[in-house]
PANURO-74448 format. One record per residue (C-alpha): residue in one letter; x negated, y negated, z. Coordinates in nm, 2 decimals, m for minus. Each point is the difference from the previous one (the first is absolute). Layout:
N
<site><type>A</type><xx>X</xx><yy>Y</yy><zz>Z</zz></site>
...
//
This chain:
120
<site><type>M</type><xx>m10.76</xx><yy>m20.76</yy><zz>8.86</zz></site>
<site><type>N</type><xx>m0.23</xx><yy>m0.13</yy><zz>0.28</zz></site>
<site><type>I</type><xx>m0.14</xx><yy>m0.32</yy><zz>0.12</zz></site>
<site><type>I</type><xx>m0.35</xx><yy>0.09</yy><zz>m0.12</zz></site>
<site><type>H</type><xx>0.17</xx><yy>0.05</yy><zz>m0.39</zz></site>
<site><type>E</type><xx>0.13</xx><yy>m0.36</yy><zz>0.04</zz></site>
<site><type>Q</type><xx>m0.32</xx><yy>m0.15</yy><zz>0.11</zz></site>
<site><type>M</type><xx>m0.18</xx><yy>0.16</yy><zz>m0.30</zz></site>
<site><type>E</type><xx>0.28</xx><yy>m0.12</yy><zz>m0.26</zz></site>
<site><type>K</type><xx>m0.08</xx><yy>m0.35</yy><zz>0.13</zz></site>
<site><type>E</type><xx>m0.39</xx><yy>0.06</yy><zz>0.00</zz></site>
<site><type>V</type><xx>0.01</xx><yy>0.15</yy><zz>m0.38</zz></site>
<site><type>I</type><xx>0.24</xx><yy>m0.30</yy><zz>m0.08</zz></site>
<site><type>T</type><xx>m0.27</xx><yy>m0.26</yy><zz>0.14</zz></site>
<site><type>L</type><xx>m0.28</xx><yy>0.18</yy><zz>m0.19</zz></site>
<site><type>I</type><xx>0.21</xx><yy>0.05</yy><zz>m0.32</zz></site>
<site><type>F</type><xx>0.09</xx><yy>m0.42</yy><zz>0.01</zz></site>
<site><type>R</type><xx>m0.33</xx><yy>m0.11</yy><zz>0.13</zz></site>
<site><type>E</type><xx>m0.03</xx><yy>m0.25</yy><zz>m0.27</zz></site>
<site><type>Y</type><xx>0.39</xx><yy>m0.11</yy><zz>0.01</zz></site>
<site><type>P</type><xx>0.02</xx><yy>m0.10</yy><zz>0.41</zz></site>
<site><type>D</type><xx>0.34</xx><yy>m0.19</yy><zz>m0.08</zz></site>
<site><type>L</type><xx>0.13</xx><yy>0.32</yy><zz>m0.19</zz></site>
<site><type>R</type><xx>m0.16</xx><yy>0.24</yy><zz>0.29</zz></site>
<site><type>D</type><xx>0.19</xx><yy>m0.17</yy><zz>0.23</zz></site>
<site><type>Q</type><xx>0.32</xx><yy>0.01</yy><zz>m0.14</zz></site>
<site><type>I</type><xx>m0.04</xx><yy>0.38</yy><zz>m0.05</zz></site>
<site><type>N</type><xx>m0.08</xx><yy>0.05</yy><zz>0.33</zz></site>
<site><type>K</type><xx>0.30</xx><yy>m0.19</yy><zz>0.14</zz></site>
<site><type>A</type><xx>0.25</xx><yy>0.15</yy><zz>m0.24</zz></site>
<site><type>R</type><xx>0.25</xx><yy>0.23</yy><zz>0.11</zz></site>
<site><type>I</type><xx>m0.03</xx><yy>0.37</yy><zz>m0.12</zz></site>
<site><type>T</type><xx>0.31</xx><yy>0.12</yy><zz>m0.16</zz></site>
<site><type>K</type><xx>m0.11</xx><yy>0.34</yy><zz>m0.07</zz></site>
<site><type>R</type><xx>m0.27</xx><yy>0.29</yy><zz>0.08</zz></site>
<site><type>E</type><xx>0.00</xx><yy>0.31</yy><zz>m0.22</zz></site>
<site><type>F</type><xx>m0.24</xx><yy>0.29</yy><zz>0.12</zz></site>
<site><type>T</type><xx>m0.08</xx><yy>0.24</yy><zz>m0.31</zz></site>
<site><type>G</type><xx>m0.16</xx><yy>0.24</yy><zz>0.17</zz></site>
<site><type>V</type><xx>m0.34</xx><yy>m0.11</yy><zz>m0.16</zz></site>
<site><type>G</type><xx>0.03</xx><yy>m0.39</yy><zz>0.07</zz></site>
<site><type>F</type><xx>0.25</xx><yy>m0.25</yy><zz>0.06</zz></site>
<site><type>F</type><xx>0.16</xx><yy>m0.32</yy><zz>m0.16</zz></site>
<site><type>T</type><xx>0.07</xx><yy>m0.29</yy><zz>0.20</zz></site>
<site><type>D</type><xx>0.25</xx><yy>m0.22</yy><zz>m0.15</zz></site>
<site><type>Y</type><xx>0.05</xx><yy>m0.40</yy><zz>0.14</zz></site>
<site><type>H</type><xx>0.27</xx><yy>m0.23</yy><zz>m0.03</zz></site>
<site><type>K</type><xx>m0.04</xx><yy>m0.17</yy><zz>m0.33</zz></site>
<site><type>D</type><xx>0.14</xx><yy>m0.36</yy><zz>0.14</zz></site>
<site><type>D</type><xx>m0.27</xx><yy>m0.01</yy><zz>0.26</zz></site>
<site><type>I</type><xx>m0.28</xx><yy>m0.01</yy><zz>m0.26</zz></site>
<site><type>L</type><xx>0.00</xx><yy>m0.32</yy><zz>m0.20</zz></site>
<site><type>W</type><xx>m0.29</xx><yy>0.05</yy><zz>m0.27</zz></site>
<site><type>E</type><xx>0.03</xx><yy>m0.02</yy><zz>m0.42</zz></site>
<site><type>E</type><xx>m0.31</xx><yy>0.18</yy><zz>m0.07</zz></site>
<site><type>E</type><xx>0.03</xx><yy>0.37</yy><zz>m0.09</zz></site>
<site><type>M</type><xx>m0.25</xx><yy>0.24</yy><zz>0.18</zz></site>
<site><type>I</type><xx>m0.12</xx><yy>0.35</yy><zz>0.03</zz></site>
<site><type>I</type><xx>m0.29</xx><yy>0.04</yy><zz>0.21</zz></site>
<site><type>S</type><xx>m0.16</xx><yy>0.31</yy><zz>0.10</zz></site>
<site><type>D</type><xx>m0.35</xx><yy>m0.05</yy><zz>0.16</zz></site>
<site><type>V</type><xx>0.06</xx><yy>0.11</yy><zz>0.35</zz></site>
<site><type>G</type><xx>0.03</xx><yy>0.33</yy><zz>0.15</zz></site>
<site><type>A</type><xx>m0.03</xx><yy>0.17</yy><zz>0.37</zz></site>
<site><type>I</type><xx>m0.10</xx><yy>0.30</yy><zz>0.19</zz></site>
<site><type>L</type><xx>0.24</xx><yy>0.15</yy><zz>0.20</zz></site>
<site><type>N</type><xx>m0.05</xx><yy>0.21</yy><zz>0.30</zz></site>
<site><type>N</type><xx>m0.39</xx><yy>0.00</yy><zz>m0.08</zz></site>
<site><type>S</type><xx>0.03</xx><yy>0.20</yy><zz>m0.31</zz></site>
<site><type>I</type><xx>0.30</xx><yy>m0.06</yy><zz>m0.23</zz></site>
<site><type>E</type><xx>m0.08</xx><yy>m0.26</yy><zz>m0.29</zz></site>
<site><type>V</type><xx>0.30</xx><yy>m0.18</yy><zz>m0.12</zz></site>
<site><type>G</type><xx>0.04</xx><yy>m0.30</yy><zz>m0.27</zz></site>
<site><type>F</type><xx>0.25</xx><yy>m0.30</yy><zz>0.02</zz></site>
<site><type>V</type><xx>0.14</xx><yy>m0.18</yy><zz>m0.28</zz></site>
<site><type>F</type><xx>0.22</xx><yy>m0.33</yy><zz>0.03</zz></site>
<site><type>F</type><xx>0.26</xx><yy>m0.09</yy><zz>m0.28</zz></site>
<site><type>L</type><xx>0.13</xx><yy>m0.34</yy><zz>m0.01</zz></site>
<site><type>R</type><xx>0.23</xx><yy>m0.05</yy><zz>m0.31</zz></site>
<site><type>K</type><xx>0.24</xx><yy>m0.26</yy><zz>m0.07</zz></site>
<site><type>E</type><xx>0.32</xx><yy>0.23</yy><zz>m0.05</zz></site>
<site><type>E</type><xx>m0.09</xx><yy>0.27</yy><zz>0.27</zz></site>
<site><type>V</type><xx>m0.05</xx><yy>0.06</yy><zz>0.35</zz></site>
<site><type>P</type><xx>m0.34</xx><yy>m0.08</yy><zz>0.11</zz></site>
<site><type>T</type><xx>m0.14</xx><yy>0.35</yy><zz>0.13</zz></site>
<site><type>L</type><xx>m0.31</xx><yy>0.15</yy><zz>0.15</zz></site>
<site><type>E</type><xx>m0.08</xx><yy>0.32</yy><zz>m0.11</zz></site>
<site><type>C</type><xx>m0.23</xx><yy>0.25</yy><zz>0.18</zz></site>
<site><type>Y</type><xx>m0.11</xx><yy>0.30</yy><zz>m0.17</zz></site>
<site><type>M</type><xx>m0.21</xx><yy>0.31</yy><zz>0.10</zz></site>
<site><type>Y</type><xx>m0.28</xx><yy>0.18</yy><zz>m0.20</zz></site>
<site><type>G</type><xx>0.11</xx><yy>0.35</yy><zz>0.05</zz></site>
<site><type>D</type><xx>0.07</xx><yy>0.04</yy><zz>0.36</zz></site>
<site><type>P</type><xx>0.33</xx><yy>m0.05</yy><zz>0.14</zz></site>
<site><type>L</type><xx>0.10</xx><yy>m0.29</yy><zz>0.21</zz></site>
<site><type>P</type><xx>m0.06</xx><yy>0.06</yy><zz>0.39</zz></site>
<site><type>D</type><xx>0.32</xx><yy>0.03</yy><zz>0.19</zz></site>
<site><type>Q</type><xx>m0.19</xx><yy>m0.23</yy><zz>0.27</zz></site>
<site><type>I</type><xx>m0.25</xx><yy>m0.28</yy><zz>m0.06</zz></site>
<site><type>E</type><xx>m0.23</xx><yy>0.01</yy><zz>0.25</zz></site>
<site><type>S</type><xx>m0.27</xx><yy>m0.24</yy><zz>m0.12</zz></site>
<site><type>Y</type><xx>m0.09</xx><yy>m0.16</yy><zz>m0.31</zz></site>
<site><type>E</type><xx>m0.28</xx><yy>m0.22</yy><zz>m0.18</zz></site>
<site><type>V</type><xx>0.10</xx><yy>m0.25</yy><zz>m0.26</zz></site>
<site><type>F</type><xx>m0.23</xx><yy>m0.06</yy><zz>m0.27</zz></site>
<site><type>M</type><xx>m0.07</xx><yy>m0.16</yy><zz>m0.35</zz></site>
<site><type>Y</type><xx>m0.12</xx><yy>0.22</yy><zz>m0.26</zz></site>
<site><type>E</type><xx>m0.31</xx><yy>m0.09</yy><zz>m0.15</zz></site>
<site><type>K</type><xx>0.04</xx><yy>m0.06</yy><zz>m0.38</zz></site>
<site><type>F</type><xx>m0.28</xx><yy>0.12</yy><zz>m0.26</zz></site>
<site><type>A</type><xx>m0.05</xx><yy>0.00</yy><zz>m0.38</zz></site>
<site><type>G</type><xx>0.27</xx><yy>0.10</yy><zz>m0.18</zz></site>
<site><type>D</type><xx>0.30</xx><yy>m0.08</yy><zz>0.26</zz></site>
<site><type>V</type><xx>m0.13</xx><yy>0.30</yy><zz>0.22</zz></site>
<site><type>Y</type><xx>0.06</xx><yy>m0.06</yy><zz>0.36</zz></site>
<site><type>K</type><xx>m0.16</xx><yy>0.21</yy><zz>0.28</zz></site>
<site><type>V</type><xx>0.04</xx><yy>m0.04</yy><zz>0.38</zz></site>
<site><type>P</type><xx>m0.26</xx><yy>m0.17</yy><zz>0.14</zz></site>
<site><type>K</type><xx>m0.27</xx><yy>0.17</yy><zz>0.22</zz></site>
<site><type>K</type><xx>m0.07</xx><yy>m0.07</yy><zz>0.36</zz></site>
//
């Protein structure tokens, strides 16, 4: 785990919760209780007591390009009786050992709930 990884997570949280500034700020300040690297992504668990929110949410409209070539997606799970968790998942590539650069983005939504990476 390196500083750039932590910065990326905060940017991802900021974008995921762009419409919920109070929740975004709570999550960005919350204590991280566990990080699990699976080889094809990771899970970051947040201390449940640091996030005061009643509404259940699963948000997955944010992705990133790692090291200029590897696309990843993110899902944030916020459920009443579970630990708040950020999941990063891969599209077939292994998670790089070192994140040297990243670019966070929102997926563009098309008809039929199809999401695509926005073009530059």
